[in-house]
C-alpha positions in Angstrom: -3.4 57.8 48.1 -6.7 56.1 47.3 -8.4 56.7 43.9 -11.2 59.9 44.5 -14.5 57.9 45.1 -17.8 59.7 44.2 -21.7 59.5 44.1 -23.9 59.1 41.0 -25.9 62.5 40.9 -29.6 60.5 40.6 -29.0 58.9 44.2 -30.5 62.3 45.3 -32.5 63.7 42.0 -33.3 63.0 38.5 -33.0 65.3 36.6 -30.4 67.2 38.6 -31.1 71.3 38.5 -29.9 74.3 40.1 -32.4 73.8 42.6 -30.5 70.7 44.0 -27.2 72.4 44.1 -27.2 72.5 48.0 -27.2 68.7 47.8 -23.3 69.4 46.9 -22.7 70.1 50.4 -24.3 67.0 51.5 -22.4 64.8 49.2 -19.2 66.5 50.7 -20.0 65.7 54.2 -20.8 62.0 53.3 -17.1 61.6 52.3 -17.5 61.9 48.5 -14.7 63.6 46.6 -16.8 64.4 43.4 -20.2 64.0 41.7 -20.8 61.8 38.4 -23.7 63.9 36.9 -25.6 62.6 34.2 -24.7 64.6 31.1 -27.6 67.6 31.4 -30.0 68.1 28.3 -29.7 71.5 26.9 -31.1 74.2 29.0 -31.2 71.8 32.2 -28.5 73.3 33.8 -26.1 76.7 33.1 -22.8 75.1 33.2 -21.0 78.2 34.4 -23.3 77.9 37.4 -22.6 74.4 37.7 -19.2 74.6 37.4 -19.1 77.5 40.4 -21.4 75.7 42.8 -18.8 72.2 42.3 -15.8 74.4 43.3 -17.6 76.0 46.0 -18.4 72.3 47.5 -15.2 71.3 46.6 -16.3 68.5 44.4 -15.2 67.3 40.9 -17.5 65.8 38.4 -17.4 63.3 36.1 -20.0 62.9 33.4 -22.1 60.1 32.4 -23.8 60.1 29.1 -27.6 59.4 28.0 -28.0 57.3 25.0 -31.3 56.1 23.7 -32.6 55.1 20.2 -32.7 58.2 18.7 -29.0 58.7 19.1 -27.0 55.2 18.7 -23.9 55.0 17.4 -24.7 51.2 16.1 -27.6 52.0 14.6 -28.3 51.2 10.7 -30.6 54.1 10.6 -28.6 57.2 9.1 -30.2 59.4 11.0 -29.9 57.8 14.3 -26.2 56.9 14.0 -25.4 60.5 13.3 -27.7 62.1 16.0 -25.6 59.7 18.1 -22.2 61.3 17.0 -23.6 64.7 17.6 -24.8 63.8 21.3 -21.5 62.4 21.8 -19.6 65.7 20.7 -22.2 67.9 22.5 -21.2 65.6 25.6 -17.4 66.2 25.2 -18.3 70.2 24.9 -20.1 69.9 28.1 -17.6 67.9 30.0 -15.0 70.8 28.8 -17.1 73.4 29.8 -17.7 71.9 33.2 -14.2 71.1 34.2 -14.5 67.1 33.7 -12.1 64.9 32.4 -14.3 62.0 31.7 -17.6 61.2 30.2 -18.5 57.4 30.6 -21.4 55.2 29.8 -22.4 53.0 27.1 -21.5 55.2 24.8 -21.8 52.5 21.6 -25.8 52.9 22.2 -27.6 49.6 21.4 -30.0 50.1 24.3 -32.1 47.0 25.1 -34.8 46.1 27.2 -34.9 49.4 29.4 -35.5 51.1 26.1 -38.2 49.0 24.4 -36.1 47.1 22.2 -35.8 43.3 22.7 -32.6 41.6 21.7 -32.3 39.8 18.0 -30.3 36.8 16.8 -26.7 38.3 15.2 -26.4 37.7 12.1 -22.9 38.5 10.4 -23.5 40.5 7.7 -24.9 42.8 9.9 -22.9 42.4 13.1 -19.5 43.3 11.3 -20.7 46.7 9.5 -22.7 47.4 13.1 -19.4 47.1 15.0 -17.5 49.1 12.2 -20.0 52.1 12.6 -19.2 51.9 16.5 -15.9 52.0 16.0 -15.4 54.9 13.3 -17.7 57.5 15.4 -15.8 56.8 18.9 -12.5 57.3 17.1 -14.0 60.5 15.7 -15.4 61.6 18.6 -12.3 60.2 20.5 -10.3 62.8 18.5 -12.4 65.6 19.5 -12.5 64.6 23.1 -8.7 64.5 23.2 -8.3 67.7 21.8 -10.3 69.4 24.9 -8.6 67.1 27.4 -11.5 64.7 28.1 -11.7 61.2 28.0 -14.3 58.6 26.7 -15.1 55.7 28.9 -17.2 53.1 27.4 -19.1 50.9 29.9 -20.2 47.0 28.9 -23.5 46.3 30.4 -25.2 43.3 31.0 -26.9 41.3 28.6 -30.3 42.7 29.5 -29.3 46.4 28.6 -27.4 45.8 25.5 -26.4 43.0 22.8 -23.5 45.1 22.0 -20.5 45.1 24.8 -21.6 42.9 27.8 -18.4 41.2 29.1 -15.0 43.0 29.7 -13.8 41.0 27.2 -15.9 42.5 24.5 -15.5 46.1 26.0 -11.1 45.5 25.3 -11.9 44.7 21.9 -13.6 47.6 21.0 -11.2 49.8 22.9 -8.5 47.7 20.9 -10.4 48.3 17.7 -11.1 52.2 18.6 -7.1 52.9 19.1 -7.6 56.6 20.0 -5.8 57.3 23.5 -8.7 59.3 24.4 -11.1 56.2 24.3 -11.0 53.8 27.2 -13.3 51.4 29.3 -15.5 52.0 32.5 -16.1 49.0 34.4 -19.0 48.6 36.6 -19.1 45.6 39.0 -22.8 45.4 38.8 -22.9 44.3 35.3 -19.3 42.3 35.6 -20.9 40.2 38.4 -23.3 39.1 36.0 -20.7 38.6 32.7 -17.2 38.2 34.3 -16.4 35.1 35.9 -13.4 36.1 37.7 -13.9 40.0 38.4 -10.1 40.4 39.6 -8.9 39.0 36.3 -11.3 41.2 34.5 -9.9 44.3 35.8 -6.4 43.1 35.5 -7.0 42.3 31.9 -8.8 45.8 31.0 -6.1 47.5 33.1 -4.5 49.2 30.1 -7.6 50.6 28.9 -9.1 51.4 32.5 -10.7 55.2 33.0 -13.1 55.0 35.1 -14.8 52.3 37.7 -18.3 52.1 38.9 -18.3 50.3 42.4 -21.7 48.6 42.7 -23.0 45.8 44.6 -24.8 42.6 43.1 -28.3 43.9 44.3 -27.6 47.5 43.6 -27.7 48.5 47.2 -24.5 50.0 49.0 -21.2 48.4 48.8 -20.5 45.9 51.4 -24.1 44.6 51.8 -23.9 42.2 49.2 -21.7 39.2 47.8 -19.1 41.1 45.3 -15.8 40.2 46.7 -14.4 43.8 47.4 -11.0 42.1 48.8 -10.6 40.7 45.4 -11.8 43.8 43.4 -9.8 46.2 45.5 -6.6 43.8 45.2 -6.8 43.9 41.5 -7.5 48.0 41.4 -4.2 48.4 43.2 -2.2 45.8 41.3 -3.3 47.5 37.9 -2.2 50.7 39.5 -5.5 52.3 39.3 -5.8 55.5 40.5 -8.9 56.6 38.6 -12.2 58.0 40.0 -14.6 55.2 41.6 -18.5 56.1 41.4 -20.9 54.5 44.0 -24.5 54.0 42.1 -26.6 52.4 45.2 -30.2 52.4 43.9 -32.6 51.6 46.7 -33.6 47.8 47.2 -35.9 48.7 50.3 -38.9 48.3 48.6 -40.0 44.6 49.4 -44.0 45.3 48.1 -44.8 42.3 45.9 -45.5 43.6 42.0 -43.4 46.8 42.3 -40.4 46.8 39.6 -36.7 46.9 41.0 -35.6 47.9 37.7 -36.3 51.7 37.9 -35.1 54.9 39.4 -36.9 55.9 42.4 -36.4 59.1 44.3 -35.3 59.0 47.8 -37.9 58.7 50.5 -35.6 59.1 53.6 -31.9 60.4 54.4 -29.5 57.9 53.1 -26.2 60.0 53.5 -25.1 58.0 56.6 -25.2 54.4 54.9 -23.4 56.1 51.8 -20.7 57.5 54.2 -20.2 53.9 55.6 -20.2 52.5 52.0 -17.3 54.9 50.9 -15.2 54.3 54.3 -15.5 50.4 53.7 -14.4 50.7 50.3 -11.5 53.0 51.1 -10.7 50.7 53.8 -10.5 47.7 51.2 -7.9 49.7 49.1 -6.1 51.0 51.9 -5.2 47.7 53.1 -4.8 46.1 49.2 -2.6 49.1 49.1 -0.5 48.3 52.4 -0.2 44.5 51.5 1.4 45.0 48.0 4.2 47.5 50.0 
């Protein structure tokens, strides 16, 4: 069977609230197997009601953590570091309450430009303790996750969004340093397209640690509309035996007015369920062909 394919909740709405539960049916009709919800902040969602709504729609669920400068495992500010641990523990508990088995994202913290922090040159005397802080914290939260049947999927982001783990090789090193079965990797082809020279090779190298995968175009449009080599990606995932979830995150590219920033979330202005369904079908076909080739 193909890996399950899902959609990020902010494709439709952000924040995602109880008023948006009817969207679950639309996701299902568009061919989605699950939804990747941003971890709701306290009070945003009633978790029991959300779990029931997902079940009624026949959707699974994966969670995406939201780190910031105030909850940052990489920070040398003790309060921000401690808040980062507390937040990830909250994410694990939320996942267990919703029936989600994965919490993914840049769990190490260290947000860059989009969080208002510019990159600075790495000083070895600061870099090593920073790495140690992240490793120890992920190992600690990983133990809590394992006890609740949840896995943490750490996502490398491109160089403009973090200065901690941007390449697949750096993500692999982090997973190896943490050395906790409940802590693995999330790979996103949007970021890989910028930072990894060979996507299939990077997937193969990460295979032992791969927990979650996000299939995104070079320009954040619908899968199949850019230059990512989806045949190669599908073959690599198939050779790796990857059967976990694959999330689509098509952020809108239809805005062509000069002076309008693309690096921001924008609410949908039209029904995009048809291209979403076509995008999922395209990816499923690539995976099916890769599986047939390997048989």
